[in-house]
GUTI-285832 format. One line per 3 residues: number of its first residue (from 1); for each residue x, y, z of C-alpha. Coordinates in steps of 0.1 Angstrom, whole numbers, plus 5000, padded with zeros to 4 digits. Layout:
REM GUTI-285832
NUM) X,Y,Z  ...
END
This chain:
REM GUTI-285832
1) 7314,8745,3295  7281,8726,3296  7269,8706,3325
4) 7244,8678,3329  7213,8685,3349  7182,8666,3359
7) 7148,8674,3344  7117,8658,3359  7090,8655,3332
10) 7054,8653,3343  7034,8632,3319  7003,8625,3339
13) 6971,8645,3347  6983,8667,3375  6968,8701,3376
16) 6989,8728,3363  7004,8755,3386  7009,8730,3415
19) 7039,8715,3431  7048,8681,3417  7034,8650,3435
22) 7059,8623,3426  7040,8596,3445  7016,8589,3416
25) 7042,8576,3392  7033,8601,3364  7068,8616,3361
28) 7101,8606,3347  7136,8620,3353  7159,8625,3323
31) 7194,8638,3320  7198,8671,3301  7228,8689,3286
34) 7224,8725,3299  7239,8738,3266  7210,8725,3246
37) 7172,8732,3245  7147,8710,3263  7133,8700,3229
40) 7165,8681,3221  7161,8661,3254  7124,8654,3248
43) 7132,8641,3213  7161,8620,3225  7139,8603,3251
46) 7109,8599,3227  7087,8622,3249  7076,8643,3219
49) 7068,8632,3184  7085,8660,3166  7095,8696,3162
52) 7069,8710,3138  7088,8742,3129  7123,8727,3133
55) 7130,8744,3165  7125,8780,3153  7097,8788,3177
58) 7073,8796,3149  7045,8772,3155  7042,8775,3193
61) 7031,8739,3197  7059,8727,3219  7046,8744,3250
64) 7058,8732,3284  7051,8746,3318  7079,8749,3344
67) 7066,8738,3378  7100,8743,3394  7131,8761,3382
70) 7115,8783,3355  7138,8799,3329  7137,8836,3319
73) 7116,8840,3288  7133,8847,3255  7122,8877,3233
76) 7105,8852,3209  7086,8836,3238  7075,8871,3249
79) 7062,8878,3214  7041,8846,3211  7027,8842,3246
82) 7005,8863,3268  7021,8879,3300  6999,8858,3322
85) 7011,8826,3305  7047,8836,3310  7041,8843,3347
88) 7026,8809,3350  7058,8793,3338  7048,8785,3302
91) 7077,8783,3278  7086,8768,3244  7106,8736,3246
94) 7126,8745,3215  7138,8777,3231  7141,8770,3268
97) 7177,8762,3281  7176,8756,3318  7209,8757,3337
100) 7197,8740,3369  7175,8710,3378  7139,8717,3371
103) 7104,8702,3368  7083,8706,3337  7048,8697,3326
106) 7042,8687,3290  7013,8708,3276  7020,8703,3240
109) 6994,8716,3215  6976,8689,3196  6987,8685,3160
112) 6962,8690,3133  6941,8660,3123  6957,8649,3091
115) 6942,8622,3068  6966,8602,3047  6950,8602,3012
118) 6958,8572,2991  6927,8576,2969  6937,8584,2933
121) 6924,8586,2898  6914,8554,2883  6945,8539,2866
124) 6930,8506,2854  6935,8503,2817  6898,8499,2809
127) 6889,8532,2824  6901,8567,2814  6878,8587,2836
130) 6898,8610,2858  6870,8616,2882  6867,8580,2893
133) 6891,8568,2921  6902,8536,2936  6887,8539,2970
136) 6914,8528,2994  6919,8541,3029  6948,8539,3053
139) 6964,8504,3055  6933,8489,3038  6933,8460,3015
142) 6912,8455,2985  6891,8424,2981  6914,8406,2957
145) 6912,8368,2955  6941,8345,2947  6929,8339,2912
148) 6927,8376,2905  6963,8384,2918  6986,8390,2889
151) 7020,8376,2884  7038,8409,2881  7032,8435,2908
154) 7044,8471,2914  7047,8492,2945  7038,8529,2940
157) 7051,8553,2967  7041,8588,2975  7070,8600,2996
160) 7055,8631,3011  7069,8656,3036  7041,8649,3060
163) 7029,8614,3050  7042,8583,3032  7016,8563,3012
166) 7024,8529,2995  7002,8507,2973  7008,8473,2960
169) 6991,8471,2926  6987,8448,2896  7012,8458,2869
172) 6988,8452,2841  6954,8459,2856  6962,8488,2880
175) 6941,8471,2907  6951,8480,2942  6959,8449,2962
178) 6971,8464,2995  6978,8498,3010  7003,8509,3036
181) 7004,8544,3050  7024,8562,3078  7031,8597,3089
184) 7066,8606,3078  7088,8600,3109  7112,8628,3097
187) 7086,8652,3111  7104,8650,3145  7130,8672,3128
190) 7105,8697,3115  7073,8698,3094  7088,8715,3064
193) 7117,8708,3040  7138,8737,3053  7138,8722,3088
196) 7148,8688,3073  7176,8704,3053  7190,8721,3084
199) 7188,8689,3104  7206,8670,3077  7233,8696,3075
202) 7237,8695,3113  7246,8659,3113  7213,8639,3110
205) 7217,8630,3073  7220,8592,3079  7192,8593,3105
208) 7168,8610,3081  7176,8585,3054  7172,8556,3077
211) 7138,8568,3090  7123,8568,3055  7139,8535,3044
214) 7125,8518,3075  7090,8530,3066  7094,8515,3031
217) 7107,8483,3046  7077,8480,3069  7054,8485,3039
220) 7072,8460,3018  7071,8435,3046  7033,8439,3050
223) 7029,8433,3012  7051,8403,3012  7033,8388,3042
226) 7000,8393,3024  7012,8377,2993  7029,8347,3010
229) 6996,8337,3025  6977,8337,2993  7000,8328,2964
232) 7022,8298,2957  7059,8305,2959  7076,8320,2928
235) 7042,8326,2910  7036,8362,2921  7063,8387,2926
238) 7070,8424,2931  7089,8436,2901  7092,8474,2906
241) 7089,8501,2933  7085,8536,2919  7089,8565,2943
244) 7076,8600,2938  7085,8628,2962  7096,8664,2962
247) 7133,8671,2955  7143,8674,2991  7125,8642,3001
250) 7141,8622,2973  7175,8637,2982  7171,8627,3018
253) 7160,8592,3008  7192,8588,2986  7214,8602,3014
256) 7226,8631,2993  7241,8663,3007  7211,8687,3007
259) 7230,8718,3017  7228,8732,2982  7190,8729,2983
262) 7187,8755,3011  7208,8783,2996  7211,8801,2963
265) 7214,8791,2936  7195,8761,2950  7212,8734,2929
268) 7202,8697,2934  7226,8669,2933  7205,8649,2909
271) 7169,8654,2896  7168,8630,2867  7153,8595,2867
274) 7173,8574,2892  7175,8537,2899  7186,8528,2934
277) 7194,8496,2952  7185,8480,2985  7201,8447,2994
280) 7169,8435,3010  7149,8440,2978  7151,8419,2947
283) 7130,8443,2926  7139,8475,2907  7135,8508,2925
286) 7131,8540,2905  7128,8576,2916  7105,8598,2896
289) 7126,8627,2880  7120,8663,2890  7121,8696,2871
292) 7139,8719,2896  7147,8722,2933  7112,8734,2940
295) 7092,8714,2915  7100,8678,2921  7091,8642,2913
298) 7057,8644,2930  7045,8670,2906  7061,8652,2876
301) 7042,8621,2887  7010,8641,2888  7016,8655,2854
304) 7023,8621,2840  6991,8606,2856  6969,8634,2842
307) 6984,8633,2807  6998,8668,2809  7033,8659,2797
310) 7043,8660,2760  7068,8641,2741  7052,8607,2743
313) 7050,8606,2781  7017,8602,2800  6983,8595,2785
316) 6976,8605,2749  6954,8635,2751  6945,8665,2772
319) 6909,8671,2782  6891,8695,2760  6871,8725,2772
322) 6839,8709,2758  6843,8680,2783  6841,8703,2813
325) 6807,8710,2827  6807,8748,2831  6782,8749,2860
328) 6782,8776,2886  6779,8750,2914  6801,8740,2943
331) 6814,8705,2946  6798,8680,2969  6801,8694,3004
334) 6804,8659,3019  6839,8660,3005  6851,8685,3030
337) 6867,8672,3062  6849,8700,3081  6836,8710,3115
340) 6801,8705,3128  6793,8742,3130  6807,8754,3097
343) 6773,8756,3080  6759,8790,3098  7139,8820,2951
346) 7163,8810,2922  7154,8780,2902  7175,8751,2889
349) 7180,8747,2852  7173,8783,2845  7158,8784,2810
352) 7147,8813,2790  7111,8822,2799  7088,8816,2769
355) 7073,8845,2751  7042,8826,2741  7022,8843,2713
358) 6985,8834,2714  6968,8842,2681  6933,8839,2695
361) 6932,8837,2733  6895,8829,2732  6904,8795,2715
364) 6933,8787,2738  6922,8766,2768  6948,8758,2795
367) 6949,8731,2821  6962,8738,2855  6975,8714,2882
370) 6976,8728,2917  6992,8707,2946  6990,8726,2978
373) 7009,8718,3010  7037,8736,3028  7048,8745,2993
376) 7023,8753,2966  7034,8737,2933  7016,8746,2901
379) 7018,8738,2865  6999,8752,2835  6999,8739,2799
382) 6980,8747,2767  6989,8713,2753  7020,8726,2736
385) 7039,8746,2762  7042,8741,2799  7052,8764,2828
388) 7057,8754,2864  7064,8772,2896  7063,8769,2934
391) 7054,8793,2962  7060,8790,2999  7025,8786,3013
394) 7037,8781,3049  7020,8759,3074  6984,8769,3067
397) 6977,8741,3041  6994,8713,3060  6979,8715,3095
400) 7008,8737,3107  6987,8765,3122  6989,8769,3159
403) 6951,8761,3161  6958,8726,3149  6933,8728,3121
406) 6942,8713,3087  6941,8736,3056  6908,8725,3041
409) 6891,8731,3075  6908,8764,3079  6893,8776,3046
412) 6859,8763,3056  6863,8781,3090  6873,8814,3073
415) 6844,8812,3049  6819,8805,3077  6833,8834,3098
418) 6830,8857,3068  6794,8848,3063  6786,8854,3100
421) 6803,8888,3100  6828,8876,3126  6857,8880,3101
424) 6860,8909,3077  6876,8909,3043  6908,8924,3056
427) 6912,8893,3079  6904,8910,3112  6882,8893,3138
430) 6854,8914,3153  6854,8921,3190  6855,8903,3214
433) 6871,8877,3191  6899,8900,3181  6915,8898,3215
436) 6902,8864,3227  6901,8844,3195  6871,8825,3182
439) 6862,8789,3191  6848,8768,3162  6840,8732,3154
442) 6837,8698,3171  6860,8692,3189  6864,8729,3197
445) 6895,8747,3185  6904,8783,3190  6915,8805,3160
448) 6935,8836,3166  6943,8865,3144  6977,8849,3137
451) 6960,8817,3124  6939,8839,3101  6969,8858,3090
454) 6988,8826,3082  6959,8815,3060  6958,8849,3043
457) 6995,8848,3034  6993,8813,3020  6962,8821,3000
460) 6977,8853,2986  7009,8835,2976  6990,8807,2958
463) 6965,8830,2941  6993,8853,2929  7012,8823,2915
466) 6982,8810,2896  6976,8845,2881  7012,8848,2870
469) 7011,8814,2854  6979,8823,2835  6994,8856,2823
472) 7026,8839,2812  7006,8815,2792  6991,8844,2773
475) 6961,8849,2795  6946,8817,2782  6911,8807,2792
478) 6911,8779,2818  6896,8747,2807  6902,8726,2837
481) 6917,8729,2872  6930,8698,2889  6935,8700,2927
484) 6958,8673,2938  6967,8657,2972  6949,8656,3005
487) 6942,8693,3005  6923,8692,2972  6906,8660,2981
490) 6889,8675,3012  6886,8711,3000  6852,8727,3001
493) 6856,8744,2967  6828,8769,2973  6846,8780,3004
496) 6878,8784,2984  6860,8807,2960  6844,8827,2988
499) 6877,8836,3004  6894,8843,2970  6918,8813,2969
502) 6904,8804,2935  6893,8831,2910  6857,8833,2898
505) 6866,8823,2862  6875,8788,2874  6840,8780,2887
508) 6826,8748,2873  6861,8738,2861  6876,8725,2894
511) 6881,8688,2900  6898,8670,2929  6919,8642,2915
514) 6932,8626,2947  6968,8614,2952  6982,8620,2917
517) 7017,8615,2930  7008,8579,2939  6989,8574,2906
520) 7018,8588,2886  7043,8566,2904  7023,8536,2894
523) 7019,8546,2858  7055,8557,2853  7069,8526,2870
526) 7046,8504,2849  7057,8521,2817  7093,8519,2825
529) 7090,8482,2832  7071,8477,2800  7096,8497,2780
532) 7069,8522,2769  7091,8550,2782  7127,8554,2792
535) 7151,8580,2806  7157,8596,2772  7120,8601,2766
538) 7114,8615,2800  7143,8639,2797  7130,8651,2763
541) 7095,8656,2778  7108,8675,2808  7135,8696,2790
544) 7109,8718,2774  7092,8727,2806  7099,8762,2819
547) 7103,8767,2856  7099,8803,2868  7109,8819,2901
550) 7080,8839,2915  7103,8858,2938  7121,8873,2908
553) 7089,8885,2891  7082,8921,2894  7044,8917,2896
556) 7044,8890,2923  7046,8913,2953  7019,8936,2939
559) 6996,8906,2932  7004,8891,2966  6993,8923,2984
562) 6962,8925,2962  6951,8890,2970  6956,8892,3008
565) 6920,8902,3014  6893,8875,3018  6873,8884,2987
568) 6871,8874,2951  6875,8896,2920
END
């Protein structure tokens, strides 16, 4: 039977390894159920922002130090901490279960610096150049006068696992009027979708739904306040909100039972176009349809924005190989969000996999969309056929590494360490860095062999997935590669080539296209409102797309092992 105990939580600047000085007011006392972990009590009392790995102990970020009443370390804590750390009372809040009153110090690792990218391809009707973007930053408003504000407006939403971005836009012009961004508050239940699925199944379904709805309500309120100050009543109105997210995020928003998303055969409740209602909103709300449990509405939105969908959906044509500048040059290095010293499973809707016959592969030019995060979703099309897939990339591309370095920076770090000879192609750090780790960047962060290994595994999974898609498409030549989302926006493409994330034959063909989920949400919502597309047309377009499960492909494991090394071939 559980008992309630008292935990004194030190939140100030006391030195570690000292007895608590309660006279300075830098400690609070909370009640704790001894049958639960300290993490649950910290979350309950808003003393920690979230459980990045969902309480599995994988990320090692929720470190605390027991100043009094230390618990015995668990086997997992022994495996992720040094003996000296354990002797000093360091533990993981998601694993520690004290039975008696105790005193702890919060020494949580800093989360990675994550930028919320709302920049996207130019969706104004008088511009079809994909490389141009509407330059909007977090919660920033465009300089739109009252006379320029349109009568009909739309809210586009990128409902991401990590971030939520909203933009108020002119329905006809595509001009961005206002932007609202937040970190997804569901992160307190874990940084990945599996953690959220578990939390929902454990009784937090309504809370997870409410957290997202509250973000959307705050965004809508900001937009309405902005409009009320500038436009006469009843002359300007929000007509549509269109939301694009992965299958799990959309299910959590709708309040669906997500238990089937976390176990085979991974069957979603609904992945078609959905219209939902909120009593507080007078406008229509659409959810972008998905393709499978692992390839959701965010990717469909990206495909729509980039004109990669067939059947009358999206823009009218695909880019031709002749439009791509085939130059052996890296992209602008100012694009990277780098450090100062970096210069020196089963699928849903199982369809028969296509046996695509290519008469002349030298004349077949495919387009690839790659959206990298905790999951790496990819799509390839030759203009007639399309194949999609997803691979578990782990935390390396979403700032989940214990080092607290976002994915684009991790790649830049690895490339720099390779050039300096500190890191070899197999992923091992040279001594003394092998045992001590290596400190890089401003502000300084320490990378360990585990951080490097996480990057290797993510890189190998994505590279293997890209190669399988290319082979399945008949080994087509690649005409253009779109990198979507925040990862692609900040990626140093040359660094990605140097560590082997991207193959050499893609040089000169890679383009960062920003937040295509947001762009596609706008374009699809606009076209639904205008009647230019509808549910039947979308279903027709998506029905021909083949979703493959990499885990079931015989060559995936072989390619995964092959691409583990930091080299290109």
